[in-house]
C-alpha positions in Angstrom: -5.5 2.7 -31.7 -8.8 1.5 -31.0 -10.0 2.2 -34.7 -7.0 0.3 -36.2 -7.5 -3.3 -37.0 -4.6 -4.3 -34.7 -5.6 -1.7 -31.9 -8.1 -3.7 -30.1 -5.5 -6.3 -29.7 -2.8 -4.2 -28.4 -5.0 -2.8 -25.9 -5.9 -6.3 -24.7 -2.3 -7.0 -24.7 -1.4 -4.0 -22.7 -4.1 -4.9 -20.2 -2.9 -8.4 -19.8 0.6 -7.2 -19.1 -0.7 -4.8 -16.5 -2.9 -7.6 -14.8 0.2 -10.1 -14.8 2.9 -7.5 -13.4 0.8 -5.9 -10.7 -0.3 -8.9 -8.8 3.6 -9.9 -8.4 4.0 -6.3 -7.1 1.2 -6.3 -4.6 2.5 -9.7 -3.4 6.2 -8.4 -3.1 4.8 -5.4 -1.1 2.5 -7.4 1.0 5.4 -9.8 2.1 7.0 -7.0 4.2 4.6 -3.9 4.1 6.2 -2.9 7.4 9.8 -2.6 5.7 9.1 -0.6 2.4 10.1 3.0 3.0 10.9 4.5 -0.3 9.2 4.3 -3.7 12.6 4.1 -5.4 13.4 0.8 -3.5 9.9 -0.6 -4.5 10.4 0.2 -8.2 14.0 -1.3 -8.1 12.6 -4.6 -6.4 9.8 -5.0 -9.1 12.0 -4.0 -12.1 9.8 -1.0 -13.0 10.7 2.7 -13.2 8.9 4.7 -10.7 6.7 6.4 -13.1 5.7 3.1 -14.7 5.0 1.5 -11.3 2.9 4.4 -10.1 0.9 4.7 -13.3 0.2 1.0 -13.4 -0.5 0.8 -9.8 -3.1 3.6 -10.0 -4.8 2.1 -13.0 -5.5 -1.2 -11.4 -5.9 -0.3 -7.5 -7.0 3.5 -8.1 -4.3 4.5 -5.5 -0.4 5.0 -5.4 1.8 2.3 -4.2 2.7 4.3 -1.0 -0.9 5.0 -0.2 -1.5 1.4 -0.5 1.4 0.6 1.8 0.1 3.2 4.2 -3.2 1.7 4.2 -2.0 -1.8 4.8 0.0 -0.6 7.8 -2.9 1.2 9.2 -4.9 -2.2 9.0 -2.1 -4.0 10.7 -2.0 -1.4 13.4 -5.9 -1.7 13.9 -5.4 -5.6 14.2 -2.7 -5.1 16.9 -4.4 -2.5 18.7 -7.3 -4.9 19.1 -5.5 -8.3 20.0 -2.5 -7.2 21.8 -1.6 -5.5 25.0 1.5 -3.8 23.1 1.9 -0.2 24.0 0.6 2.2 21.2 4.3 3.2 20.3 5.3 -0.4 19.8 2.3 -1.1 17.6 3.2 2.0 15.7 6.9 0.5 15.0 5.6 -2.8 14.5 3.3 -1.7 11.6 6.0 0.0 9.9 5.9 3.8 11.0 8.9 5.5 11.8 7.6 8.0 14.3 4.5 7.9 16.6 3.1 11.4 15.9 2.8 10.5 12.1 1.2 7.3 13.2 -1.2 9.2 15.3 -1.9 11.8 12.6 -2.7 9.1 9.8 -4.6 6.9 12.2 -7.0 9.7 13.2 -7.4 10.8 9.6 -8.3 7.5 8.2 -10.5 6.5 11.3 -11.7 9.6 12.8 -10.5 8.2 16.2 -7.1 8.2 18.0 -5.3 4.7 18.4 -6.3 4.7 22.0 -9.8 5.6 21.3 -9.9 2.8 18.7 -8.5 0.2 21.2 -11.1 1.3 23.9 -13.9 0.5 21.5 -12.9 -3.4 21.1 
């Protein structure tokens, strides 16, 4: 494609389309980051196939859509742990996690400390 006269234009068009689609996807995901549970649901809402969504998302954001969501949920949990006195289980559910042990595992894997330790360092 790149060696043909129209190849560069085609690549530019594809890059433009990727940039235009994904910001709206991220905006959609960000408005309810705690609510999204399934990739199928996200793909339907954004009018993309799962494969296309995953491929484009990874190209632009260097991660999968679900990993992006998990990261945003963890960031929300960090904020809630530092700014509220809610029990850790409530923070986990508020941030969109369906069970507390999963929340603890993901939190510790990402930050190297438990949610309780994180809260104490505030």
